[in-house]
Structure formats: structure tokens, C-alpha cells
N, C-alpha and C positions, 0 to 999 in steps of 0.2 A: 573543549574550551571555546573554540571559534564558533561552534554550533550554538553554544549557550549565549554568546555575545550577539549572534544574528537573531536569536530568538528574543532577546531583550530589546534589541533595536526595532524588531517587528512590532512588539507590544507597545513600544514608545510611539512609533508612527501611528499605530491604530488609535492610541489615546489622543494624539494630536489631531487626527482626523475627526474624532468624536467632538473634541472641543471646537474645531473649525466649523463643523456642521451646526453645533449649538449656537455658535456666534452668529452664523448666517441667519438662523431662525430668530434669535433674539434681536437682531438688528432692526427688524420690522417694528419692534416695540420701542425703539429708541425715541420715536416721535412723541412718546408720552412725557418726555422732558419739557415739552412746550406746555405752558400753563393753560392756554386756551383749548388745546386739544384734550387735555385731561378733563377739564370742566365739561366740554361738549360731549365727550364720550360717556361720562357719567349719566348725563341726560339721555343720551342715545340708548344706553343699556336698559334703563328703566322704561323709556318710551317704546322701544322696539319689543321688549318683553310683552307689554300690553297689546301692541299691534299684532303680534303673532297669535296671541290668545284670541283677539277679536277675529282675525282672519279665519282661524280654525272654527270658532263658534259660528261665525256667519255662514261658512260653507255647510256646516252641519244643519243650521236652521233652514237654509234653502233646500237641502236634500230632504229634510223631514217634512217640509211644506209641500214638496212636489214629487219626490222620488223620480226626477227626470234629469238626465245629464245635460239636456238642452238648457234647463234653467240655470245650472251651474255655469254653462257657457255664456248665457246672457249676462249674468252678473259679472263674469270676467270681461266680457265685451264692454259693458258700461263703465267699468272701472279703468279700462285701458284706453278707450277711444279718445279721452281728453288729451292724451299724449300726442295724438295725430292732429286733432282739431286745433289745439293751441300751440302746436310745435313751433310755428314761425314767430311766436310772441314770447314764450316763456324764457328763452335764452336772452332775448333782447331786454326784457324786463329785469332779469337778474344782472345783466351787464350795465344797465343804465341807472338802476335804483339801488338803494341800500339793501343788501342781501339779508342783513340781520332782520330788518323790518318785514321783508317778504316771508322769512321763516316764522317770525312771530305771528303774522296774520294767518298763514296756512296752518300752523299748529293750533291756533285758537279755533279755527273752523273745524279741523279734524276732531278736536276735543268736543265741540258742540254736537257734531254728527254722531260720535260715540255715545254721548249721553242721551241723545234722542232715541237711538236704537235700544239702549239699555232700558229706558223708560217704557217704550212700547212693548218690549218683551216682558218687563216686570208687571205691567197691567194687563198682559195677555191681549194686546190690541194689534200686534204686528201682523201685517199682511205682506204678500210677496211684492206688491208694487212699492211698498215702503223701502224694501231692501234695494229694489232697482233704482229708485230715485236717489237714495242716499249713497249708493255705490257710484253713481255718476257724479254727484256733487263732491264726494270724497276724491274721486278720480281727478277732478279739476284741481282741487287743492293739492293733491299729490304731485301732479304734473309740474306745477310751479315750485313746489317744495323740493322735489328731488333735484331739479336743475340748479336751484339756488344753493341747495345743500352741498352739492359736489364742488361748486365754485367757492362756497364759504369755507369749506374744509381746506381748500388750497390757499385761501387768504390767510388762514390761521397758521398753517403748517409751513408755507413758503414753497417756492417751486422745487427746491432741492429735496423736499420731503413729501411731495405729492403722492408718489406711489405707496410709500409707507403709510401715510394717513388714510388713503383710500383702502388699502389692505386691512388696516386696523378697524376702520368703520365696517367693512364687510365681515371681519371676524366677529364683531359684536352682533351683527345681523344674524350670522349663522349660529352663534352661541345662544341667542334668544330664540332662534328657530328650533334649537334643540330642546330648550326648556319650556317655552311658551305653549306649543301645541299639547305637550304632555300635561301641563297644568290645566289647560282648557278642557281636555278630555276628562280629567279628574273632577274639575268643577262642574262640568255639565252633568256628569253621572251623580254627583253628590248634592249639588245646590242649584241645578238648573243652568240656563244659558245666560241670563242677565248679568251675573257677576263678572264674566269675562269682559263685557262691554263697559261696565262701571270701572273696572280696574284699568282698562286702556285709557279712559278719559282722565283718570287720576294721574296715570303715568305721564301723559302729555303735559299736564300742569308742571311736573318736575322738569321736563325738557324745556318748557318755556322759561322757567326761572334760570336754568343753566345758560340759555342763549342770552338772556339779559346780562348775565355776569361776565360774558366774554368780551374782550377787546380785540378788534380786528382792523386790518388796514386793507382797503379795497381800492383798486385802480380801475377807472372807467374811461371809456372813450368819450370824446366830445359829442354832444347830441346834435349832429349835423345831418343825420340820415333818418328816414322814417323807419318804423319797426320792420316792415317787410324788406326794405333796402338793406338794413343791417343784417337781417337773416340771410338775404341773398349774398351779402359780403362773406358771411360765414360759409355758405355753400361753395362759393368760388374758391375759398381757401381749402375747403375739404376736397374739391375737385383736383387740386394740385398735389394732394397727399395720397399717393397710390397705396401705401401701406395702411393708412387710416381707412380707406375705402374697403380694403380687404378684411380688416379685423371687424369692421362694422357689419360686413356681410356674414362673417362667422357668428357674431353676436346675434344677428337677426335669425339665423338658422336655429341657434340654440334656444332663443326666446320663442320663436314661432312653434317649434315642435316640442321642445323640452318643457316649457311652462304649460303646454297643453296636457302633458302627462300629469302634472301636479294638480290641475283643476279637476281631473277625474278621480282623484284619490278618495273623496267621500263616497262616490258610487262604488269604487273598487273595494273599499273597506267593508261595505255591507253586502253587495251582490256577490262578489268573488270570495272574499275572506269570511263572510258571514259574521262580521263583527259589529262594533258600535262606535261611539264617539272616542272611546279610549284607543280603539284600533286605529282610527284616523290620526289621533295624536301620536301614536307610536310610529306610524309611517312617516309623518312630517318631521317628527323628532329625529328619526334615523337619518333622514335627508339632511337635517340641520347638523347632526354630528359629523356626517361625511363632509359637508361644506366647511365646517369649522376645522376639521383635521386637514383638509386640502389647503386652506388659506394659511394655517399656522405652520404646517410641516412640509408642504410641497411647494407652495407658491414662492418662498424665498429662493429655492433652487431653480424653479422654472423661469423666474424673472431674469436669470443669468444667461439663458439661451439667447444667442445673438439674432436669431431669426424668429421674431414674435409670431409670425403666421404659422410656423411649425408648432409652437407650444400651444397657441390658441386653437388652431384647427385640430390638433391631436387631442386636446381636451374635449372638444365637441364629439369626436369619434368615440372616445372612451365612455362618455356619458351615454351615447346612443347604444353602445354595445350592452351596457347594463340595463338600460330601459327595455331593450329587446328581450333580454332574459327575464326581466321583471314581468313582462306580459304573460309568461307561462306559469307564474307562481300562484299556488293555492294555499301555501303555508305562510303564516304571519312572520315567523322568524327569518325564513328565506327571503320573503318580500322586503323585510327591513334591511337585510344584508344588501340586496340589490339597490335599494334606495340610497344606502350609505355609499356604496361603491360608485354609483352614477353621480352622486353629488360631489364626490372627490374631483371629478373633471368639470362638472357644470359650474361649480363655484369659481373656478379659475378663469372661465371665459369672460364674464363681464368685469371681474376685478382687473384682469390684465388689460382688457380693452379700454375701460374708462380711465385707468391710470396712464396708459400710453397716450390716449387721446389728449388728456390734459397736458402731459409733458411736451407733446409736439405742438401745442397751441400757444399763441401769444396771450399774455395775461388778460388784456382787454377784450379778447374774443373768446375766452375760455367758456363762459356760460353759453354762448351761442353754439359753439361746437358741441358741447354736452347736450344742448337741447336738440340739435340736429341729429346727434347720435341716438338720443332717446326717441325722437320722432321716427327715425328710420327703423330702429330695433323694435320699439313697442307699437309703432303705428299699424303694422299688419297683424299684431297679436290679437286685437279684438275680433277681426274676421276669423282668424284661426280658432279662437276660443269658441265662437258660435258654431263654426263648421265641424270642429272636432266633437263638441257636445252633441250636435245633431246627428253626426255620423255614428257616434258611439251608441246612440239609441237605436240605430238601424242595424249595424253590423256587430255590435257587442263591444264591451269595454276592452276586453283582452285584445281583440283584433285591432282596435284603434290604437292601442298603446304599441302593439307590434309594428304597425305601419310607421308611427312616429319615430320609434327607435331606429328602424331601418333607414329612414330618410336622414336621421342625424348621423348615421355612419357614412352613407353614400355621398351626400352632397359635399361635405368638406373634403372627403377623399378625392373626389373629382377635381376640386379646386387645387388641392395640393399636388395633384398629378401634373399640373401645368408648371414647367420649370421656372418661367419668368415670374411667377407669383410666389412660389415657396422660397425664392432667393431674396425677396425684399427684406431690407433692414431698416431699422429706425433711423431717421434723419432728424436730429434734434435742432437743427438750424431753422429758425422761424423768422419771418419778416418783422421788422420793427414798425409798430403802429403808434401814432400819436396818442398820448393819454395823459391824465393827471390824477393825482391822488385825492381821495376824500377822507 
């Protein structure tokens, strides 16, 4: 009798634990109660789906034109270098001016660039230099867009919901990353490459309409300093935040070496796996599935770890382990599994980092810190993209991926081995800065 009661109590506790876990997972979606967030995420869902289709199609176009990993690296270089060039200004612009207008302008430009590429492909006039130029111009628009977007989401959600809103936005990014590349691969095989670019342009139009419908409240600082002085003010604040500096370093490691693996996937799909555009779509889709799974099911629990550097650094190491295994794969299904597992960790790195960076930052300085974050993390990525592409042409794609994976394991492990670093905790106390509402 006592045994049966213990058994029933154990089942009851297990049921309670399941409900508790489901509640933790569902809590990240509670931010959808906010009207502005719902509208913005609808636009994001459609726009990001088209964006991932275009990214996949563009990588395939470049590979088909050149069959050189170096060319893939140059495209990545040109699309990322604006984060470094315009880093001191993008955050200042987003803090000083209406973020809604910034998003509208950058989205309109992105739409125009997508339609230009679609037209050039449609009339069979696309050349490699067209892709280079439009990648750079799109990179400029994206640099201003991403920084303003992160702060705009915070404006809509409120400080208490920043992490949830950022996580939800990243969930949509990974959901579309799961679907978009697969759709692009199917479209390229059945209807050619142009439709992916047309669809992206149309999706951006929907996003523009959603942004217009949103009401937001933005706080800005008085315009008493120049752009560079305001950026310097943000760097001084960052200098005093030891934890922020560490998580930015982890983010830079993940971006520098992890994103370099992603840029080589078109070459890996054809040279190593002997596949086509659908193979590339399957690999990128698997990565998207892993990222989505990580953000929805793992992130809510990882966020509860009181030492963020442990969770973020550990996520980088996890991703590196699976990228290393991926470098030995010659079977599509095993390669897809490695991409899925690697992205479980990779997706958490930037999501946790950006959310914590905004939470630790004064409202009127938020965009500047995000821009400094993006500049540091993505600023070195263009150089990595070119070097990795060039080196892959010399030593082989598999060898290059193995080196990247190994560095993703070793570098964060060395940092976490330093006791005074792995014990850092989040300090949410931030200085008060004069501001007014608009």
C-alpha cells in the first residue's frame, strides 16, 4: 500500500515537472500579448522567409558562376564589411533618429536590390560584379537595419520583455532558415533562380506595411555630442562592463569561425557531397531546424543559468565539436545531423549575447551598444570570410572546416579556464542618462 502511494506521488511529481518545463518554454512566447510585437513578427516571418530564399539562391548563383570558394568569401566579405565601416555611426543614428523611419528606408532599399537581382537573372544579364556591388550596398542597408531593429523591438516590448522579444525574433529567423533554403532549392531546380529574388522583394513589401502599422515609444538622448563622441561614450560604458566584453568575445569567436563554415556550404554540397541546389537547401534547412529547436526548447532553461559566460562559452564549444565532426562527413543525412546539432549551440550564442547586452544597457544608449556589439562581432568577419574562402581553395574544404571547428572548441575553453572570467555574473544596475521621449 505504501509502495503504491509512493509510486503515485512519483508520477504526480513527474507530471508537475513536465508542466513546469512547458511553462518555462511557453513563457518566451508571452511577449506576443503585445500588439506591436505581434504585427512586427508577422512582417518578419514573411520577410525573413524571402531573405533566406535569396541568400541560398545568391550563394548558388555565385558558385555556379565561378566554382571558387574564394568568390563565396568575397561576397561574404562585401556583405559584412559595412558593419565595420559604418559601426561608429549606425548606433548613433538609431539612438538619435526615429527608428521606425530608419527601418522603412532600409527595407525599401533591400526591396529594390532584390528586384534588381531578380531582373538581371530573369533577362540572363547577371554578372559576378553585379552580385559584388549589390552585396555591398545591401550590407550597408543591413548594418543600419539590424541595429535599429534590435532597439526597435526593445521599444515595442519594454525593458522587462527584451530577452523574450529577442528570442522570439531569433526563433522566427531560424524557422524561416529551416523553410526558406529548402523552398529555394526546390524553386531553383524547377523554375530557375529568379523567383527566389522576386519572392524576397514581395516579402519585404509586407514587412514595410507591418512596420507602418506599429505604434512605438522611443527615448533618445539630447543631441549634444557628435556621432563619433556618442559612439565613444558607448565604448566607455562597454569598457566598464566586464561581462559584456567577455560575451562579445564569445560572439566574435562564433561569428568569425562558425559563419565561415556556413559560407562554404555551397562548395561542400557539390564538391564533397556531389549534390546540387537541393542539397545546399537541405544543409541550411537542417541548421535552421537545429537553431529553432535550440531557441524554443533549450534557450528558456539556459537563460536561467546565473553565469552567462558559462552558458554562452559552452554553446560555442558545443557548436565547434559538431562542426569538427561535420568536416569528416561524406553522407548527406549524417551531414544534416551535424548541422542540426551544431546549430543547437550556435543559435544560443548571439541570442543570449544580444539579449543580455540590451538588458545591461541604458535605454538611450541601447542602439549604440548594439552597434558596437555588431561592429566588434561582425567587423572581423569580412576578413575571415575572404581568408577562409581563399584557404579552402588551397587546402581543401574539409580541412578548412576542421580547423574552424577545432578553434571554436579551443578558444572559448581557454577563456573559461580562467577563474575570474567564468565567475562573472550579470549586473543589471546601469547608470541613469538624461533623456526625453519622442
